[in-house]
C-alpha positions as CSV (number, residue, x, y, z in Angstrom):
1,M,-16.8,32.8,-37.4
2,L,-18.5,29.6,-36.9
3,E,-16.6,27.9,-39.4
4,Q,-13.2,29.8,-38.2
5,L,-13.7,28.4,-34.7
6,K,-13.9,24.9,-36.2
7,D,-11.1,25.6,-38.3
8,L,-9.0,26.6,-34.7
9,H,-10.5,23.5,-33.0
10,T,-9.0,21.1,-35.9
11,Q,-5.9,22.7,-36.0
12,A,-5.0,22.9,-32.4
13,L,-5.8,19.5,-31.8
14,E,-3.8,18.0,-34.8
15,E,-1.0,20.4,-33.3
16,L,-1.5,18.8,-30.0
17,N,-1.3,15.1,-31.1
18,K,2.0,15.3,-32.2
19,V,3.4,17.3,-29.0
20,E,6.1,14.6,-27.7
21,N,7.4,16.1,-24.8
22,P,6.7,18.7,-22.0
23,R,8.2,21.9,-23.1
24,E,6.0,21.4,-26.7
25,L,3.6,21.5,-24.9
26,E,3.7,24.3,-23.1
27,L,4.3,25.8,-26.3
28,W,1.1,24.9,-27.8
29,R,-1.2,26.2,-24.3
30,I,0.5,29.8,-25.1
31,R,-0.4,29.2,-28.5
32,H,-3.7,28.4,-28.4
33,L,-4.6,29.5,-24.9
34,G,-3.0,32.1,-23.5
35,K,-3.3,35.3,-23.4
36,K,-2.2,36.4,-27.0
37,G,-3.5,32.9,-28.2
38,S,-5.4,31.8,-31.6
39,L,-8.8,31.1,-29.2
40,T,-8.1,34.3,-27.4
41,K,-8.1,36.7,-30.6
42,V,-11.3,35.3,-31.6
43,L,-12.9,35.5,-28.2
44,R,-11.9,39.0,-28.2
45,S,-13.3,39.9,-31.4
46,L,-17.3,38.5,-30.2
47,A,-18.0,41.9,-29.0
48,A,-18.4,43.5,-31.8
49,L,-21.4,41.4,-32.9
50,P,-24.9,42.0,-32.1
51,L,-26.3,40.2,-28.7
52,E,-28.5,37.5,-29.9
53,E,-25.0,36.5,-32.9
54,R,-22.8,37.1,-30.3
55,R,-24.3,34.6,-27.5
56,K,-24.9,31.8,-29.9
57,K,-21.1,32.2,-30.8
58,G,-19.9,32.9,-27.7
59,A,-21.2,29.6,-26.4
60,Q,-20.0,28.0,-29.5
61,A,-16.2,29.4,-28.3
62,N,-16.5,28.4,-24.6
63,E,-17.6,25.1,-25.7
64,I,-14.2,24.6,-28.0
65,K,-12.1,26.2,-25.5
66,K,-13.2,23.6,-22.5
67,S,-12.9,21.3,-25.0
68,L,-9.3,22.3,-25.8
69,E,-8.7,22.7,-21.8
70,S,-9.6,18.4,-21.3
71,S,-7.6,17.7,-24.0
72,L,-4.3,19.6,-22.6
73,E,-5.4,17.3,-19.6
74,E,-5.1,14.4,-21.1
75,K,-1.8,15.1,-22.8
76,E,0.0,16.2,-19.5
77,K,-0.9,12.8,-18.1
78,S,0.1,10.9,-21.2
79,L,3.5,12.7,-21.4
80,Q,3.9,12.2,-17.3
81,E,3.0,8.8,-17.0
82,P,6.3,7.1,-18.4
83,L,8.4,9.7,-16.2
84,F,6.7,7.1,-13.5
85,T,6.5,3.5,-15.0
86,S,10.2,3.7,-16.5
87,P,12.3,4.9,-14.1
88,M,15.3,3.9,-16.2
89,H,14.0,6.6,-18.5
90,P,16.9,9.2,-19.4
91,Q,14.8,11.8,-17.9
92,G,12.6,9.5,-15.6
93,L,12.0,9.3,-12.2
94,D,13.5,7.1,-10.1
95,V,10.8,6.5,-7.4
96,T,13.3,4.1,-5.0
97,L,15.6,7.0,-4.6
98,P,15.8,8.3,-0.8
99,G,13.7,11.4,-0.1
100,R,16.2,15.0,0.3
101,P,16.4,15.1,4.0
102,I,15.3,18.6,5.2
103,P,17.7,20.6,7.3
104,A,16.4,20.5,11.0
105,G,16.3,23.8,12.8
106,R,18.1,24.5,16.4
107,L,17.1,26.8,18.7
108,H,18.7,30.5,18.9
109,P,21.8,30.1,21.3
110,T,20.4,33.3,23.0
111,T,16.8,30.9,24.1
112,Q,19.2,27.9,24.8
113,I,21.1,29.3,27.6
114,L,18.0,30.9,28.8
115,N,16.4,27.7,29.1
116,E,19.5,26.7,30.6
117,I,19.4,29.2,33.3
118,C,15.7,28.3,34.0
119,D,17.0,25.0,34.8
120,I,19.3,25.3,36.9
121,F,17.1,27.7,39.0
122,R,14.0,25.4,38.4
123,N,16.3,22.5,40.1
124,M,17.4,24.8,42.9
125,G,13.0,25.2,43.9
126,F,12.7,28.5,41.6
127,Q,9.7,28.8,40.1
128,V,9.6,30.5,36.5
129,V,7.4,34.0,35.9
130,E,7.0,36.6,33.1
131,G,5.9,40.3,33.4
132,P,5.0,42.9,30.8
133,D,7.6,44.7,28.5
134,V,5.8,47.8,28.8
135,E,5.8,49.0,32.4
136,W,4.8,51.7,34.9
137,D,7.0,54.4,36.4
138,Y,6.1,53.2,39.3
139,Y,7.0,49.2,39.3
140,N,10.3,50.1,36.8
141,F,11.6,52.8,39.6
142,E,10.0,54.4,42.4
143,A,8.9,51.3,44.1
144,L,12.1,50.2,44.0
145,N,14.0,52.8,45.6
146,I,14.6,54.9,42.5
147,P,12.2,57.9,42.8
148,Q,12.3,60.9,40.1
149,H,15.4,62.8,40.0
150,H,17.3,60.0,41.7
151,P,20.9,60.2,40.8
152,A,20.3,56.1,40.3
153,R,17.9,56.9,37.2
154,D,20.8,57.7,35.1
155,M,21.5,53.9,35.1
156,F,19.1,53.6,33.2
157,A,18.9,55.0,29.7
158,T,15.1,54.7,29.3
159,M,13.3,54.4,26.3
160,W,9.4,56.2,27.5
161,I,6.4,55.9,25.9
162,D,4.4,58.5,27.2
163,T,4.5,61.1,30.6
164,G,2.7,60.7,33.5
165,M,2.3,61.9,37.1
166,G,2.8,59.6,40.1
167,G,4.6,56.9,38.5
168,K,2.0,56.7,35.7
169,A,4.3,57.7,33.6
170,R,4.6,54.2,31.1
171,L,8.1,53.0,29.8
172,L,9.7,50.1,27.6
173,R,10.9,48.5,31.3
174,T,15.1,48.7,31.3
175,H,14.9,45.6,33.4
176,T,13.0,42.7,34.9
177,S,13.1,44.0,38.7
178,P,9.4,45.4,38.7
179,M,8.4,42.3,39.0
180,Q,9.8,41.6,42.3
181,I,7.4,44.2,43.4
182,R,4.4,42.4,41.4
183,L,5.0,39.2,42.8
184,M,4.9,40.5,46.3
185,E,2.2,42.4,45.6
186,K,0.2,39.3,44.8
187,E,1.8,36.9,47.2
188,R,3.4,35.9,50.5
189,P,6.5,35.0,51.8
190,P,8.1,32.2,51.3
191,I,8.8,33.6,47.4
192,R,11.2,31.8,45.1
193,T,11.0,33.2,41.8
194,I,13.0,34.0,38.3
195,V,11.3,36.5,36.1
196,P,13.0,35.6,32.3
197,G,12.6,38.6,29.9
198,R,13.3,40.9,26.9
199,I,14.5,44.7,28.6
200,Y,15.3,47.5,26.6
201,R,17.5,50.6,27.0
202,Y,18.5,53.4,25.2
203,E,21.4,53.5,24.4
204,A,24.8,53.3,21.8
205,T,25.6,50.2,20.8
206,D,29.1,48.5,20.6
207,S,30.4,44.7,20.9
208,T,29.2,44.7,24.6
209,H,26.0,46.5,24.9
210,E,22.6,46.6,22.5
211,S,19.7,48.2,23.1
212,I,17.5,45.1,23.4
213,F,18.3,42.5,25.1
214,Y,17.5,39.4,28.0
215,Q,17.7,39.7,31.7
216,V,16.7,37.0,34.4
217,E,16.2,38.3,37.9
218,G,15.6,36.0,40.5
219,L,13.9,37.1,43.7
220,A,14.1,35.2,47.4
221,V,12.4,36.7,50.6
222,D,11.4,34.1,53.2
223,K,12.1,34.4,57.3
224,G,15.5,34.3,57.9
225,I,17.4,34.3,54.7
226,T,20.6,36.0,54.9
227,M,23.3,36.5,52.9
228,G,25.2,33.3,52.9
229,D,22.3,31.9,51.0
230,L,22.6,34.4,48.4
231,K,26.4,33.2,47.9
232,G,25.2,29.7,47.8
233,T,22.7,29.5,45.8
234,L,25.0,32.1,43.1
235,F,27.9,29.4,43.4
236,D,26.5,26.6,42.9
237,F,24.6,28.6,40.3
238,C,28.2,29.6,38.2
239,H,29.6,26.4,39.2
240,C,26.5,24.7,37.4
241,L,26.9,26.8,34.3
242,F,31.0,27.3,33.8
243,G,31.8,23.9,35.7
244,E,32.9,22.9,38.9
245,E,36.4,24.2,38.8
246,R,35.5,27.7,37.6
247,K,36.5,30.5,40.3
248,V,33.6,32.7,41.9
249,R,34.0,36.2,43.5
250,F,31.7,38.7,45.3
251,R,32.6,42.5,45.9
252,C,30.9,45.4,46.5
253,D,28.3,47.3,44.5
254,Y,25.8,49.4,44.5
255,F,22.0,48.7,43.5
256,P,19.0,51.0,45.1
257,F,17.0,48.4,45.5
258,V,19.6,46.0,47.8
259,E,21.5,46.9,50.5
260,P,23.9,45.6,50.9
261,G,24.9,45.0,46.9
262,V,27.5,42.7,45.5
263,E,28.7,42.3,42.5
264,V,29.6,38.8,41.2
265,A,32.4,37.8,38.8
266,I,33.9,34.6,37.3
267,G,37.7,33.4,36.5
268,C,38.5,34.6,33.0
269,S,38.9,30.9,30.9
270,A,40.8,32.7,28.5
271,C,43.8,33.8,30.6
272,Q,43.2,31.8,33.7
273,G,43.2,34.7,35.7
274,A,46.5,35.8,34.6
275,G,45.1,38.5,32.9
276,C,44.3,39.4,29.3
277,R,42.2,41.6,26.9
278,L,39.1,40.0,27.3
279,C,39.2,40.6,31.4
280,S,40.6,43.9,31.0
281,H,44.0,42.4,32.6
282,S,42.2,41.6,35.9
283,G,41.8,38.0,35.8
284,W,38.0,38.6,36.3
285,L,34.6,38.8,34.4
286,E,31.7,40.3,35.6
287,I,28.7,38.0,35.2
288,L,25.5,39.1,37.2
289,G,24.3,41.4,40.3
290,A,23.0,40.9,43.3
291,G,22.3,42.2,47.0
292,M,19.8,41.5,50.0
293,V,16.4,43.1,49.4
294,H,16.2,46.4,50.9
295,P,13.8,46.8,53.6
296,D,12.1,49.8,52.1
297,V,11.1,47.6,49.3
298,L,9.7,45.2,51.2
299,A,7.9,47.7,53.6
300,R,6.6,48.9,50.3
301,V,4.1,45.8,49.5
302,N,3.2,45.3,53.0
303,I,6.0,42.7,53.9
304,D,7.8,43.3,57.6
305,P,11.5,43.9,57.2
306,K,11.8,42.7,60.7
307,I,10.3,39.3,60.2
308,Y,11.0,38.6,57.0
309,S,14.3,39.0,54.9
310,G,15.4,38.4,50.7
311,F,17.7,38.1,48.0
312,A,18.0,39.2,44.8
313,F,20.1,39.0,41.6
314,G,20.2,39.9,38.0
315,L,22.0,38.5,34.5
316,G,22.6,39.5,31.2
317,V,21.7,36.3,29.1
318,E,23.4,37.2,25.9
319,R,26.7,38.2,28.3
320,I,26.9,35.0,30.0
321,A,26.2,33.0,26.5
322,M,29.2,35.4,25.1
323,L,31.2,34.3,27.8
324,R,30.2,30.7,27.5
325,Y,31.2,30.3,23.8
326,G,33.9,32.5,23.5
327,I,31.9,35.7,21.2
328,D,33.6,38.6,21.2
329,H,30.4,40.6,19.6
330,I,26.7,40.7,21.0
331,R,25.4,42.0,17.9
332,L,26.1,38.7,16.3
333,F,23.2,37.4,18.0
334,Y,20.6,39.5,16.4
335,S,22.3,39.6,12.4
336,N,20.5,36.4,11.5
337,D,24.0,35.6,9.9
338,L,23.1,31.4,9.0
339,R,27.0,30.7,9.4
340,F,27.3,32.4,13.1
341,L,23.8,30.7,14.0
342,K,24.4,27.1,12.6
343,Q,27.3,27.0,15.1
344,F,24.6,26.1,18.5
């Protein structure tokens, strides 16, 4: 067997000297050092030898293997060297060529709009805070004037995590409004805050509805805050986001935790108010809901409604992006289609 190993070593080195390119070198490696190579077959046959003879011949076989691996490495270097030293070689590498550009990623369109919304309100003096996605029933409903069995709960298709008594049930928050209560429990007026975050609704999806989407909640509480402050804040926000010439309309609406409640709409950009399919032929597009904080909500967090007042508002980020960019289907935001995302 020792003679067989020596002959194998000699033959392999002779063949290695004749190799002229990387492809031939890889075939040589497979033929001699691969799993089914000639040297591997010899090493496997050692198992049938007596222990002492196996040790002696195994050591010799391992030395030959290391020698062949070292020769292989040297041959690889010798074949690669001309590629770097001879740029004009037919198969060479021109190191003077510029590197291949690495495509730069961009922020998701939802993130872009969310950042822009937050920047607008920061410039108005609002601070930005975040809250938990998993919320207690108390904060999500009860503290916001929506007790158990109240008809207003039908407005929120809720994803429950578990059940409990006295507001101790847990759920995936249906809006970012619970942070109103959490903030007012910990802080005393004046308060001026917005709360961006993801919310969850158990509802059928279509071109304008999704089970998971982003919302921004706003809250301001202080002495002497009026509906005029609310209107002025939201007028400025709409003009910053959609342009100074965009018309803005307020109409009465209902939300359990504000009184009075309003719906804010902007003039349709597609038809300029003439009426089209996008705005349901009304000339207006609703973008958010708002209102004056209900006195019962203030009283629940030990803020005297006779001294303090406030306003709150909430808007859907994807809806703003759809109106801003003329996107007709909300699912495009979550389809991961690069043809769509590259446009932003």
